[in-house]
C-alpha positions as CSV (number, residue, x, y, z in Angstrom):
1,M,-115.8,195.2,-38.0
2,V,-116.5,195.1,-42.0
3,Q,-119.9,194.7,-43.4
4,N,-120.8,195.5,-47.2
5,A,-116.9,196.5,-47.7
6,F,-115.4,197.2,-50.9
7,Q,-112.1,196.5,-49.4
8,A,-113.0,194.0,-46.4
9,S,-109.1,193.9,-45.1
10,Y,-106.2,195.6,-43.9
11,G,-104.2,197.3,-46.7
12,G,-101.0,197.8,-44.7
13,G,-99.0,200.3,-43.1
14,A,-97.2,200.4,-39.4
15,C,-100.1,202.4,-37.9
16,V,-97.0,204.9,-36.5
17,D,-98.2,207.9,-37.9
18,G,-101.9,206.7,-39.5
19,G,-103.0,203.5,-40.8
20,D,-105.6,202.6,-43.2
21,V,-108.6,205.3,-43.4
22,F,-112.2,203.8,-42.8
23,V,-115.7,204.8,-43.7
24,T,-118.5,203.7,-41.4
25,K,-122.2,204.0,-42.2
26,L,-124.6,203.3,-39.2
27,N,-128.7,204.1,-39.4
28,S,-130.2,207.0,-38.2
29,A,-130.9,205.9,-34.5
30,G,-126.9,204.5,-34.4
31,S,-128.2,201.0,-33.9
32,A,-127.3,199.1,-36.5
33,L,-124.3,199.0,-39.0
34,L,-125.3,199.6,-42.7
35,F,-121.7,199.4,-44.3
36,S,-118.1,199.7,-43.0
37,T,-114.8,199.5,-45.3
38,Y,-111.4,199.9,-45.2
39,V,-109.7,202.6,-47.8
40,G,-106.2,202.1,-48.1
41,G,-103.1,200.7,-49.5
42,S,-99.8,199.4,-48.1
43,G,-98.7,202.4,-46.4
44,D,-99.8,204.7,-43.3
45,E,-103.4,206.6,-44.5
46,N,-104.0,209.9,-42.7
47,P,-107.7,210.8,-43.4
48,G,-108.4,214.4,-43.7
49,N,-112.6,215.1,-43.7
50,L,-115.9,214.0,-45.2
51,S,-118.6,215.6,-47.0
52,L,-122.2,214.4,-48.1
53,D,-124.1,214.8,-51.0
54,S,-127.5,215.2,-49.7
55,A,-129.0,214.7,-53.5
56,T,-127.8,211.6,-54.2
57,G,-126.7,210.5,-50.5
58,S,-123.1,209.7,-51.8
59,I,-119.9,210.2,-49.3
60,F,-116.9,211.8,-50.3
61,V,-113.6,211.3,-48.2
62,V,-110.6,212.9,-48.6
63,G,-107.0,212.7,-47.1
64,S,-103.4,211.6,-48.0
65,T,-101.5,208.8,-48.5
66,P,-98.1,207.1,-49.3
67,S,-99.3,204.0,-50.9
68,L,-98.5,203.2,-54.5
69,N,-101.1,201.0,-54.2
70,F,-103.8,202.9,-52.8
71,P,-107.5,201.8,-54.7
72,I,-107.9,204.1,-57.5
73,L,-111.3,203.8,-60.0
74,N,-112.3,206.2,-62.7
75,A,-109.2,208.6,-61.6
76,F,-108.6,211.8,-63.1
77,Q,-104.9,211.1,-61.8
78,P,-104.7,207.3,-61.6
79,Q,-101.1,207.3,-60.8
80,F,-98.6,208.9,-57.5
81,A,-97.1,211.9,-58.8
82,G,-94.3,212.1,-56.0
83,G,-92.8,213.0,-52.9
84,A,-94.1,211.5,-49.5
85,H,-97.5,211.8,-49.7
86,D,-100.5,212.7,-52.5
87,A,-103.7,213.8,-51.4
88,F,-107.0,211.4,-52.2
89,I,-110.5,211.8,-52.8
90,S,-112.7,209.2,-52.8
91,K,-116.7,209.0,-53.6
92,F,-119.0,206.1,-52.4
93,S,-122.4,205.2,-52.8
94,S,-125.0,205.6,-50.0
95,S,-124.7,201.7,-49.5
96,G,-120.7,201.9,-50.0
97,G,-120.3,201.0,-53.4
98,L,-116.4,202.8,-54.2
99,L,-117.7,205.1,-57.5
100,Y,-114.3,206.4,-58.3
101,S,-110.7,207.3,-56.2
102,S,-108.2,209.3,-57.5
103,F,-104.7,210.9,-56.4
104,L,-104.4,214.5,-56.1
105,G,-101.0,215.9,-56.2
106,G,-97.3,216.8,-57.8
107,N,-93.8,215.9,-56.8
108,G,-93.8,217.3,-53.3
109,D,-96.1,216.2,-50.1
110,D,-99.8,216.7,-50.8
111,G,-102.8,216.5,-48.3
112,A,-106.4,217.4,-48.5
113,G,-107.9,218.1,-45.0
114,A,-111.4,219.7,-46.2
115,I,-114.2,219.1,-48.8
116,A,-117.3,220.2,-49.9
117,V,-120.1,219.3,-52.2
118,N,-122.8,221.2,-54.1
119,A,-124.7,221.0,-57.4
120,T,-121.8,222.2,-59.0
121,G,-119.3,220.3,-58.2
122,V,-116.7,219.2,-55.8
123,Y,-114.2,221.2,-53.3
124,V,-111.4,220.2,-51.6
125,A,-108.6,222.1,-50.0
126,G,-105.2,221.2,-48.6
127,A,-101.3,221.7,-48.0
128,T,-98.9,220.9,-51.0
129,N,-95.2,221.6,-51.3
130,S,-95.4,220.2,-54.8
131,T,-93.4,222.8,-57.6
132,N,-95.9,220.9,-60.7
133,L,-99.4,220.5,-58.6
134,A,-102.7,220.4,-62.0
135,T,-103.5,224.0,-62.3
136,S,-106.3,225.4,-64.5
137,G,-107.8,228.8,-64.6
138,V,-106.4,230.1,-61.5
139,F,-105.0,233.1,-59.8
140,Q,-102.1,231.6,-58.4
141,S,-100.2,229.1,-60.7
142,S,-96.7,228.4,-58.3
143,L,-95.7,227.2,-55.2
144,A,-95.0,230.9,-53.1
145,S,-93.9,229.1,-49.6
146,D,-93.3,225.6,-48.5
147,P,-95.8,225.0,-48.0
148,D,-98.9,226.8,-49.7
149,A,-102.4,226.0,-49.7
150,F,-104.5,224.2,-52.5
151,V,-108.4,224.5,-53.3
152,T,-109.2,222.4,-56.1
153,K,-112.5,221.7,-57.7
154,I,-113.9,218.7,-59.1
155,A,-116.6,217.1,-61.3
156,E,-118.5,215.1,-59.3
157,T,-118.8,212.1,-61.4
158,G,-114.8,211.3,-61.6
159,S,-113.2,210.6,-65.0
160,A,-115.2,208.9,-67.5
161,P,-114.3,205.7,-68.9
162,A,-112.4,205.2,-72.3
163,I,-111.7,202.9,-75.0
164,S,-108.4,202.1,-76.5
165,P,-109.2,200.7,-80.3
166,P,-109.6,198.5,-81.7
167,V,-111.2,195.8,-80.0
168,S,-110.5,192.5,-80.1
169,P,-111.8,190.8,-82.8
170,N,-113.1,193.9,-84.2
171,S,-115.4,191.5,-87.0
172,G,-118.0,188.4,-87.0
173,T,-120.2,186.3,-89.1
174,Q,-123.4,186.3,-89.0
175,G,-124.4,183.7,-86.8
176,Q,-121.4,183.5,-84.8
177,T,-120.5,183.0,-81.3
178,I,-117.2,185.0,-79.7
179,P,-116.7,183.8,-76.2
180,N,-113.8,186.2,-75.2
181,F,-114.7,189.6,-77.1
182,T,-112.0,191.9,-75.2
183,V,-112.2,196.0,-75.2
184,N,-109.4,197.6,-73.4
185,G,-109.5,200.6,-71.9
186,S,-109.3,202.7,-68.8
187,N,-112.1,203.8,-66.0
188,F,-113.8,201.0,-66.0
189,D,-116.1,199.9,-63.2
190,P,-116.5,196.8,-61.9
191,A,-120.2,196.8,-62.8
192,A,-119.9,198.6,-66.3
193,V,-121.9,197.1,-69.1
194,L,-120.7,196.5,-72.6
195,S,-123.7,197.0,-75.4
196,F,-123.6,197.1,-79.2
197,S,-125.7,200.0,-81.3
198,G,-128.7,198.4,-83.4
199,T,-130.4,194.7,-82.8
200,G,-128.6,191.5,-83.5
201,I,-125.7,191.4,-81.0
202,T,-126.5,189.9,-78.0
203,V,-124.3,190.1,-74.9
204,N,-124.2,186.5,-73.1
205,S,-122.0,187.0,-69.9
206,Y,-118.6,188.7,-68.6
207,T,-115.3,186.5,-68.5
208,S,-113.9,190.0,-66.3
209,R,-113.9,193.3,-65.8
210,T,-111.4,195.5,-64.5
211,A,-110.6,199.2,-64.4
212,M,-108.6,198.6,-67.8
213,Q,-110.3,195.8,-69.5
214,I,-113.7,194.5,-69.9
215,V,-114.1,190.8,-71.7
216,G,-117.6,189.1,-72.6
217,G,-119.4,186.5,-74.5
218,I,-121.3,187.7,-77.7
219,T,-123.4,185.9,-79.9
220,I,-124.4,187.4,-83.2
221,A,-127.7,186.6,-84.4
222,S,-127.9,184.5,-87.8
223,T,-130.2,187.5,-88.6
224,A,-128.3,190.3,-87.7
225,A,-127.3,193.0,-90.6
226,T,-124.5,193.1,-92.1
227,G,-122.0,196.4,-91.2
228,S,-120.9,198.5,-88.7
229,Y,-121.8,198.4,-85.4
230,D,-120.8,201.5,-81.8
231,V,-119.3,199.6,-78.7
232,T,-120.4,201.5,-75.8
233,I,-118.8,200.9,-72.5
234,T,-121.3,202.2,-69.2
235,N,-120.1,203.0,-66.1
236,P,-123.0,202.6,-63.1
237,D,-123.0,205.8,-62.9
238,S,-124.2,206.7,-66.6
239,Q,-120.9,207.7,-67.9
240,H,-120.0,205.7,-70.8
241,V,-117.8,205.9,-73.6
242,T,-119.0,205.0,-77.4
243,L,-116.3,203.3,-79.9
244,T,-118.2,204.7,-83.2
245,G,-118.1,201.8,-86.1
246,G,-115.9,199.5,-83.8
247,F,-117.1,196.2,-84.7
248,T,-118.4,195.3,-88.1
249,V,-121.0,192.0,-88.8
250,I,-119.8,190.2,-91.8
251,G,-122.3,188.4,-94.0
252,Q,-122.1,184.5,-94.9
253,P,-123.5,182.3,-97.3
254,A,-126.4,179.7,-96.0
255,I,-127.2,176.5,-97.6
256,S,-130.3,174.3,-97.9
257,V,-131.2,171.6,-100.1
258,S,-134.2,169.7,-101.1
259,P,-135.2,166.9,-100.6
260,S,-133.0,166.5,-97.2
261,Q,-133.3,163.0,-97.6
262,I,-134.2,160.6,-100.7
263,T,-135.9,157.4,-100.7
264,F,-135.9,155.5,-104.2
265,P,-138.6,153.2,-105.1
266,P,-138.1,149.5,-105.1
267,T,-135.7,148.8,-108.3
268,P,-134.8,145.4,-110.2
269,I,-131.4,144.6,-110.4
270,N,-129.2,146.1,-113.5
271,T,-132.2,148.7,-113.8
272,R,-131.7,152.6,-113.5
273,S,-134.3,154.2,-111.3
274,A,-136.1,157.6,-112.8
275,P,-134.1,160.4,-111.4
276,V,-134.4,162.9,-108.4
277,T,-133.7,166.3,-108.7
278,V,-131.6,168.2,-105.8
279,T,-132.4,171.8,-105.5
280,I,-129.6,173.8,-103.9
281,T,-130.7,177.5,-102.6
282,N,-127.9,180.2,-101.0
283,S,-130.3,181.4,-98.2
284,G,-127.4,183.4,-97.3
285,T,-126.2,187.2,-97.8
286,V,-123.1,186.9,-99.5
287,G,-122.2,184.0,-102.7
288,L,-122.7,180.4,-102.1
289,L,-119.6,178.3,-103.7
290,I,-119.9,174.7,-104.7
291,S,-116.4,172.9,-104.2
292,D,-117.8,169.7,-104.6
293,I,-120.7,166.8,-104.9
294,S,-120.0,163.2,-104.1
295,T,-121.9,160.2,-103.8
296,Q,-121.5,156.4,-103.4
297,T,-122.1,153.4,-105.9
298,P,-124.7,152.0,-106.8
299,F,-126.1,155.8,-106.2
300,A,-124.9,158.6,-109.2
301,I,-125.0,162.2,-109.9
302,I,-125.9,163.4,-113.3
303,N,-127.4,166.6,-115.2
304,P,-125.7,169.4,-112.9
305,S,-126.6,172.5,-113.6
306,S,-124.0,174.8,-115.0
307,N,-123.6,177.3,-111.8
308,I,-122.6,174.6,-109.7
309,G,-118.7,175.5,-109.2
310,A,-119.2,179.3,-109.8
311,S,-120.5,181.6,-107.4
312,I,-124.7,181.2,-106.5
313,P,-125.9,184.7,-105.4
314,P,-128.0,185.0,-102.3
315,G,-131.4,183.7,-103.2
316,G,-130.0,181.9,-106.0
317,T,-130.7,178.1,-106.7
318,A,-128.6,175.3,-108.8
319,S,-129.6,171.6,-109.4
320,F,-128.3,168.0,-110.1
321,D,-130.3,164.7,-110.3
322,M,-129.7,161.8,-108.2
323,I,-130.2,157.9,-109.5
324,F,-130.1,154.5,-108.1
325,T,-128.8,151.5,-110.0
326,P,-128.3,147.9,-107.9
327,T,-126.5,145.6,-109.8
328,V,-126.5,143.1,-106.7
329,A,-129.5,142.5,-104.1
330,G,-130.1,145.1,-101.6
331,P,-131.0,147.2,-99.2
332,F,-128.5,149.8,-99.9
333,S,-128.2,153.1,-97.6
334,G,-126.0,155.6,-99.1
335,S,-125.1,159.6,-98.9
336,V,-124.6,162.5,-101.4
337,T,-122.1,164.8,-100.1
338,I,-122.0,168.8,-100.9
339,L,-118.5,170.5,-100.0
340,S,-119.2,174.4,-99.6
341,N,-118.2,177.6,-98.6
342,A,-121.0,177.7,-96.1
343,P,-120.0,177.6,-92.2
344,T,-122.2,174.3,-92.0
345,S,-120.4,172.4,-95.1
346,P,-120.4,169.8,-95.6
347,T,-124.1,169.4,-96.2
348,V,-125.1,165.2,-96.2
349,I,-128.2,164.1,-98.0
350,P,-128.9,160.2,-96.8
351,L,-129.9,158.1,-99.8
352,Q,-131.8,154.7,-99.7
353,G,-132.7,151.9,-102.0
354,T,-134.5,148.7,-102.4
355,V,-134.0,146.5,-104.9
356,I,-136.8,144.5,-106.3
357,L,-135.4,140.4,-106.2
358,P,-136.8,137.8,-108.4
359,P,-139.2,135.0,-106.5
360,P,-136.6,133.0,-104.6
361,P,-136.6,129.1,-105.0
362,E,-138.3,127.5,-102.4
363,L,-136.4,126.5,-99.5
364,P,-137.3,125.1,-96.1
365,D,-136.2,125.7,-92.8
366,L,-135.1,123.7,-89.9
367,S,-135.2,124.2,-86.6
368,I,-135.5,122.4,-83.1
369,T,-138.7,122.8,-81.1
370,S,-138.0,120.4,-78.3
371,V,-135.4,118.8,-76.6
372,R,-136.3,116.7,-73.5
373,P,-133.3,114.5,-71.8
374,V,-134.8,111.9,-69.4
375,Q,-133.6,108.8,-68.2
376,V,-136.9,107.8,-66.1
377,V,-139.3,110.7,-66.0
378,F,-139.3,114.1,-67.6
379,D,-138.1,117.3,-66.2
380,A,-136.6,115.4,-63.1
381,D,-135.3,118.7,-61.0
382,I,-134.8,116.9,-57.9
383,D,-133.2,120.0,-55.9
384,G,-135.5,122.9,-57.3
385,D,-132.4,124.6,-58.9
386,H,-134.3,124.0,-62.5
387,E,-131.8,122.0,-64.1
388,T,-132.9,118.4,-64.8
389,D,-131.1,115.9,-62.8
390,L,-129.4,112.8,-64.0
391,V,-127.7,109.5,-62.4
392,L,-123.9,109.3,-63.3
393,K,-123.1,106.5,-65.9
394,K,-127.4,105.7,-66.3
395,P,-128.3,105.5,-69.8
396,A,-130.2,108.8,-70.7
397,G,-132.7,109.1,-73.6
398,V,-132.4,112.6,-75.3
399,L,-135.8,113.2,-77.5
400,V,-135.5,115.9,-79.6
401,T,-138.2,117.4,-82.0
402,V,-137.2,118.7,-85.4
403,H,-139.9,121.2,-87.3
404,V,-139.5,121.4,-90.9
405,I,-141.2,124.7,-92.6
406,N,-142.4,123.9,-96.0
407,A,-141.0,120.5,-95.7
408,V,-141.6,119.5,-99.8
409,A,-138.3,121.4,-99.9
410,L,-136.2,119.2,-98.2
411,K,-134.8,116.9,-100.7
412,V,-131.7,115.2,-98.6
413,A,-131.0,113.5,-95.7
414,T,-130.4,115.8,-92.9
415,T,-128.1,115.8,-89.5
416,V,-129.0,116.4,-86.1
417,Q,-126.6,116.8,-83.5
418,L,-126.3,116.7,-79.8
419,Q,-123.2,117.9,-77.8
420,F,-122.8,116.9,-73.8
421,Q,-119.9,116.2,-72.2
422,Q,-117.3,116.9,-74.5
423,V,-119.2,114.1,-76.8
424,A,-121.0,114.5,-79.9
425,Y,-123.9,112.5,-81.1
426,R,-125.0,112.8,-84.3
427,K,-128.6,111.1,-86.1
428,V,-129.5,111.3,-89.8
429,F,-133.4,111.3,-90.9
430,Q,-134.8,111.2,-94.2
431,P,-137.6,113.5,-95.5
432,S,-139.8,110.6,-96.1
433,E,-139.6,110.3,-92.0
434,L,-141.2,113.4,-91.7
435,T,-144.9,113.7,-90.8
436,N,-147.6,115.9,-92.5
437,S,-147.2,118.7,-90.4
438,G,-143.2,118.7,-90.9
439,D,-142.2,117.0,-87.7
440,I,-140.0,114.3,-86.5
441,Q,-138.6,113.0,-83.3
442,L,-135.6,111.3,-82.8
443,T,-134.1,109.1,-79.8
444,F,-130.6,109.7,-79.2
445,K,-128.9,107.5,-76.0
446,M,-126.0,109.5,-74.0
447,V,-124.2,107.9,-70.8
448,P,-123.2,110.9,-68.3
449,V,-120.0,110.0,-67.3
450,H,-119.1,113.1,-65.4
451,L,-120.4,115.0,-62.1
452,G,-121.5,118.2,-61.3
453,T,-123.9,121.1,-62.0
454,H,-124.6,123.7,-65.1
455,Q,-123.4,120.7,-67.4
456,L,-124.4,122.1,-71.1
457,L,-126.4,120.3,-73.6
458,T,-126.8,121.6,-77.4
459,A,-128.7,120.3,-79.9
460,I,-128.0,121.7,-83.3
461,V,-130.2,120.5,-86.8
462,D,-128.2,120.5,-89.9
463,P,-124.7,121.4,-88.2
464,D,-122.5,121.3,-91.4
465,N,-124.8,123.6,-93.1
466,A,-125.6,120.8,-95.8
467,V,-128.8,121.9,-96.8
468,L,-129.9,125.4,-97.9
469,E,-132.7,126.8,-96.1
470,T,-134.4,130.0,-96.0
471,D,-133.1,131.0,-92.4
472,E,-129.9,129.8,-91.1
473,T,-129.9,131.3,-87.6
474,N,-132.5,129.1,-86.2
475,N,-130.8,125.9,-86.3
476,S,-129.6,125.8,-82.6
477,F,-131.8,125.1,-79.9
478,D,-131.3,127.2,-76.7
479,P,-128.5,125.3,-74.3
480,I,-130.2,123.3,-71.5
481,M,-128.3,122.7,-68.4
482,L,-128.0,119.2,-66.2
483,S,-127.1,118.3,-62.9
484,I,-124.8,114.9,-63.1
485,R,-125.4,113.4,-59.4
486,Q,-124.2,110.2,-57.9
487,T,-126.6,107.6,-56.6
488,R,-126.1,103.9,-55.1
489,S,-126.0,101.1,-57.1
490,L,-128.2,98.1,-55.8
491,V,-127.4,94.4,-55.4
492,I,-130.6,92.8,-55.3
493,H,-130.9,88.9,-55.7
494,Y,-133.3,86.6,-56.3
495,V,-134.8,83.3,-54.1
496,K,-137.1,80.9,-55.4
497,I,-140.3,79.0,-53.6
498,T,-140.2,75.9,-55.6
499,R,-143.0,74.4,-53.7
500,I,-145.1,74.0,-50.7
501,S,-143.3,71.6,-48.5
502,R,-146.0,70.0,-47.0
503,C,-150.0,71.2,-47.9
504,L,-152.7,71.8,-44.8
505,L,-155.7,70.4,-46.9
506,P,-158.4,71.1,-46.5
507,L,-157.6,74.1,-44.7
508,S,-156.4,75.8,-47.2
509,P,-156.1,75.2,-51.0
510,C,-152.7,74.2,-52.1
511,Y,-150.4,76.3,-54.6
512,R,-148.7,74.6,-57.9
513,P,-145.0,73.7,-58.2
514,L,-142.8,77.2,-59.3
515,D,-143.1,77.6,-62.8
516,E,-139.4,77.5,-63.9
517,T,-139.6,79.2,-67.6
518,A,-142.1,81.8,-65.6
519,A,-139.6,82.3,-62.8
520,A,-136.8,82.8,-65.0
521,T,-138.8,85.5,-67.1
522,A,-139.7,87.0,-63.7
523,F,-136.1,87.2,-62.6
524,T,-135.2,89.0,-66.2
525,Q,-138.0,91.4,-66.5
526,S,-138.3,92.6,-62.8
527,K,-134.5,93.4,-63.0
528,D,-134.8,95.2,-65.8
529,F,-137.9,97.2,-64.8
530,I,-136.1,98.1,-61.1
531,R,-133.0,99.4,-63.5
532,G,-135.6,101.2,-65.7
533,T,-137.7,103.0,-63.0
534,Y,-135.1,103.6,-60.2
535,P,-132.9,106.3,-60.1
536,V,-129.7,104.0,-59.5
537,Q,-126.8,103.3,-62.4
538,T,-126.8,99.6,-62.4
539,I,-129.0,96.7,-60.5
540,D,-126.6,93.6,-59.7
541,G,-127.9,90.1,-58.5
542,A,-128.7,86.7,-59.3
543,V,-130.7,83.9,-58.5
544,V,-129.2,82.3,-55.6
545,G,-131.2,79.9,-54.1
546,N,-134.3,78.3,-53.4
547,F,-136.7,76.2,-50.9
548,E,-139.7,74.9,-50.1
549,G,-142.3,77.1,-48.6
550,N,-143.7,76.9,-45.1
551,A,-147.0,75.6,-45.0
552,I,-148.7,77.4,-42.2
553,P,-151.1,80.2,-43.6
554,L,-149.8,83.7,-43.1
555,A,-147.1,83.0,-40.5
556,G,-145.6,81.1,-42.7
557,M,-144.9,84.3,-45.0
558,K,-142.7,85.9,-42.7
559,A,-140.7,82.9,-42.1
560,D,-140.1,82.3,-45.9
561,V,-138.7,86.1,-46.2
562,D,-136.2,85.2,-43.3
563,R,-135.3,82.1,-45.1
564,A,-134.7,83.5,-47.9
565,W,-132.8,86.7,-46.5
566,T,-130.5,84.0,-44.7
567,I,-129.7,82.3,-48.3
568,A,-129.3,85.8,-50.1
569,M,-126.8,87.1,-47.4
570,Q,-124.7,83.8,-47.9
571,A,-123.8,84.8,-51.7
572,T,-121.5,87.2,-53.2
573,P,-122.1,90.3,-53.2
574,T,-123.7,91.1,-50.2
575,P,-127.2,92.5,-51.2
576,D,-129.6,95.3,-50.6
577,R,-132.6,94.0,-51.2
578,V,-134.1,90.3,-51.8
579,V,-136.4,89.5,-54.3
580,V,-138.7,86.2,-53.4
581,L,-140.3,84.5,-56.5
582,V,-143.0,82.6,-55.3
583,P,-145.4,79.8,-57.6
584,T,-148.7,81.3,-58.6
585,G,-151.7,80.8,-55.9
586,Y,-148.8,81.2,-53.3
587,F,-150.9,84.3,-52.0
588,L,-154.3,82.4,-52.1
589,Y,-152.9,79.9,-49.9
590,H,-151.9,82.4,-47.1
591,T,-155.5,83.9,-47.2
592,L,-154.1,87.0,-49.3
593,N,-155.5,88.3,-52.6
594,V,-152.8,89.9,-53.8
595,A,-149.6,89.3,-55.7
596,G,-146.4,90.7,-54.0
597,Y,-146.2,91.3,-49.7
598,S,-143.3,93.0,-48.0
599,F,-143.0,93.2,-44.2
600,K,-141.8,96.2,-41.6
601,N,-138.1,96.5,-41.0
602,K,-137.6,93.6,-43.9
603,K,-135.5,94.0,-47.0
604,A,-136.7,90.5,-48.5
605,V,-140.0,91.0,-50.6
606,L,-142.4,88.3,-51.5
607,V,-143.5,88.4,-55.5
608,E,-145.5,86.2,-57.3
609,V,-143.8,85.3,-60.8
610,S,-146.4,86.2,-62.6
611,C,-146.1,89.6,-61.9
612,W,-142.9,91.0,-62.6
613,S,-143.6,94.6,-61.7
614,C,-144.8,93.9,-58.3
615,A,-141.1,93.6,-57.4
616,A,-140.5,97.4,-58.0
617,H,-143.5,97.9,-55.7
618,E,-142.4,96.3,-52.9
619,V,-138.8,97.5,-52.9
620,G,-140.1,100.9,-53.2
621,H,-141.9,99.8,-49.7
622,T,-138.4,98.5,-47.9
623,Y,-137.0,102.4,-49.0
624,G,-140.0,103.9,-47.2
625,L,-142.6,104.5,-50.5
626,H,-146.3,104.7,-49.3
627,T,-145.8,102.6,-46.7
628,P,-148.6,100.4,-45.9
629,K,-151.2,101.9,-42.9
630,S,-150.1,98.3,-41.0
631,W,-146.7,100.2,-40.5
632,G,-147.8,103.1,-39.3
633,G,-147.3,104.6,-42.6
634,P,-150.0,106.9,-45.2
635,G,-150.8,103.7,-46.5
636,E,-150.5,102.2,-50.2
637,E,-151.1,104.8,-53.5
638,Y,-153.9,102.7,-54.9
639,Q,-155.7,103.7,-51.4
640,T,-155.2,106.9,-51.0
641,N,-155.2,108.0,-54.8
642,P,-156.7,105.0,-56.2
643,P,-156.0,103.2,-58.2
644,G,-152.4,105.3,-58.7
645,N,-151.0,108.2,-59.9
646,C,-150.4,109.1,-63.5
647,A,-147.0,108.0,-64.6
648,T,-145.3,109.5,-67.4
649,G,-141.6,109.1,-68.4
650,Y,-139.6,107.0,-70.9
651,W,-138.1,103.2,-70.6
652,V,-134.4,104.3,-71.9
653,D,-133.2,100.7,-72.6
654,R,-136.4,99.4,-74.3
655,D,-137.1,102.9,-76.5
656,V,-141.0,102.8,-74.9
657,P,-142.6,105.8,-74.3
658,V,-144.7,106.0,-71.2
659,T,-147.7,108.8,-71.6
660,Q,-150.0,108.6,-68.8
661,G,-149.4,105.5,-67.6
662,L,-150.2,104.6,-63.6
663,C,-147.5,104.3,-61.3
664,F,-146.2,101.1,-60.3
665,M,-146.6,101.6,-56.4
666,G,-150.9,101.8,-57.5
667,S,-153.0,99.1,-58.2
668,V,-152.0,96.9,-61.2
669,P,-155.3,95.1,-62.7
670,S,-153.7,90.9,-63.3
671,T,-154.5,91.5,-66.8
672,A,-151.7,94.0,-67.3
673,I,-148.9,91.9,-65.2
674,Q,-147.0,90.5,-67.9
675,T,-147.5,93.2,-70.6
676,F,-147.2,96.5,-68.6
677,T,-150.1,98.0,-70.5
678,F,-153.9,97.9,-68.8
679,P,-157.4,99.5,-69.9
680,R,-157.3,102.1,-67.3
681,E,-158.1,106.3,-67.5
682,C,-155.0,107.6,-66.1
683,A,-155.7,111.3,-65.0
684,T,-157.1,112.8,-68.2
685,G,-158.3,111.1,-71.6
686,P,-160.3,108.3,-72.7
687,L,-159.7,104.7,-71.7
688,A,-156.7,103.5,-73.2
689,I,-153.9,100.7,-72.9
690,R,-151.4,102.5,-70.8
691,H,-147.9,101.4,-69.7
692,V,-147.2,100.8,-65.8
693,W,-144.2,103.2,-64.8
694,I,-143.2,105.5,-62.0
695,D,-144.7,109.2,-61.3
696,P,-142.2,111.9,-60.7
697,V,-142.8,112.4,-56.7
698,D,-142.0,109.0,-56.4
699,Y,-138.8,109.0,-58.5
700,K,-137.8,112.0,-56.6
701,F,-138.6,110.4,-53.3
702,L,-136.1,107.6,-54.8
703,F,-133.5,109.7,-55.9
704,N,-132.7,111.3,-53.0
705,T,-133.1,108.5,-50.9
706,L,-130.6,106.7,-53.0
707,S,-128.2,109.7,-53.6
708,Q,-124.6,109.4,-52.2
């Protein structure tokens, strides 16, 4: 069992006439192992005796060994001398560390069997038949018989370390780090310490430490004195060796400059700046040689001192001047580079120069502040993916707002370009069209022809760079992503009630015959209005018939709806919905104060010719939009939120913007029926003439309902 061993494994041998020696130390009670180690080489060792130095606790072991690779350290005889065996002597510290180990023998067989230690030395006795055993100051200097006994006295500390000069490298410069400083020699302990005389050289670490070589990293301080330094190797037993003057520190120049950077004051074009003097100081210990100074235009070097190019002594200075002469607009950055024999060469001084420019001509600056694509309502994000949803092949408008800073400086017509689905759209505006604040809004018309999401809409003002501006980088608006979706086209046929079949006076007042001119207008306008407000590509349909209205109040209305549906179903194409145009007074005859009416589960609706926005309202009911309470629905919009929700959007076909209008599912005043405007407050704001349109919530409902 090994513990705290300097040799942790078996060295070798056949164990026929020996093996490895082992040394083991227990505590005084014999209950704990303090250390235990092998001592041996590749042959069979035999222990001879052991002695303890009571003063230091060191342990001495002697014996014999045939091993050429027996562990040797700080040996007075480091090599096997000959014969079958040499004696050996090994010294261990009290903790088990090997302090020295040496062969003891000659050309014959040698073995040690006794050892004694006192203050005067170590005494070893054994047997030998060597004829050349080392002798000194003895009474018998030669072999008398085979074998003879021998007695040898050895210094307790073993052999001292020795240095084989020179060290490598044997010199270095101030401020230098040498990673592999090497000392060769003998009898070096694995824990030997490298040191230098004086101050200024630091040993950082050791790469390797063997009996014959020590390699370590050293750093020479920049302030270290120049000259020779002693190199010392000290073993743990305090034995040491010093190589006097073995290492030399060489001085070197050091360069400092003032100022360390130069910023020239703003300088007019084609004007030379005031010179700035640069001072070079040699802060080193040997001469500083400046070999070159260079810079770049528009900077220049002038007035170099006479000693530039010659050696500047330690503490000495040299100087030159720097100037800045711009010939074009800046700013400018550069450097002046100084080459020298200093270890930090090259020395670079950063240079900065700014230019005083004449006042620039008055220029405008163009930018796009808003791009709003729209088909019916703005920001129609139907599916919540943060992209505006447009209907395939339904005309769309794009409202682009351009802002011009310093508009009075804009003197030419300016182009604005949209790009969508590989088609470019262009419009031109004149400077005279700008508002006092420098704004103009342009409306582009486009038709989406390809389905899909993430479709890019881009906008740029002055795409050809025809206008000289203060900033040419802000002409583009951030691209907008659009989703193009398919919805159903609608077929809506119209059927006219020309008059009442017979009048049941005096029960009800009869209504007059249908005004054909008003009916023609109602057909055209109501169909256009539905196409403008519904998320559909087209509205097809025609006036496909007429008949006289049923005279029975209320019940006759349903009969009229059924008859109109029957007539329309005979037409081509087959209708999705039917609008029945009725004369003025029709609903009063049927005891209702309304302008339009629809029935649950019926696809035909009744609309008075004077209210052509009512067709969109009643058709909306048939698709489930704000269904009346009589149908089991939530009720009319003008009942749940009188007079109706606020509507904002754009009538693309007619270029009519709608701002805070009234949703057509609300209550439209009779005075506004023909003009789509009414004097009523919607949302916030004063009383004003407002358009009738559709609000975003209703539009989203119809979009989802009519999507394919």
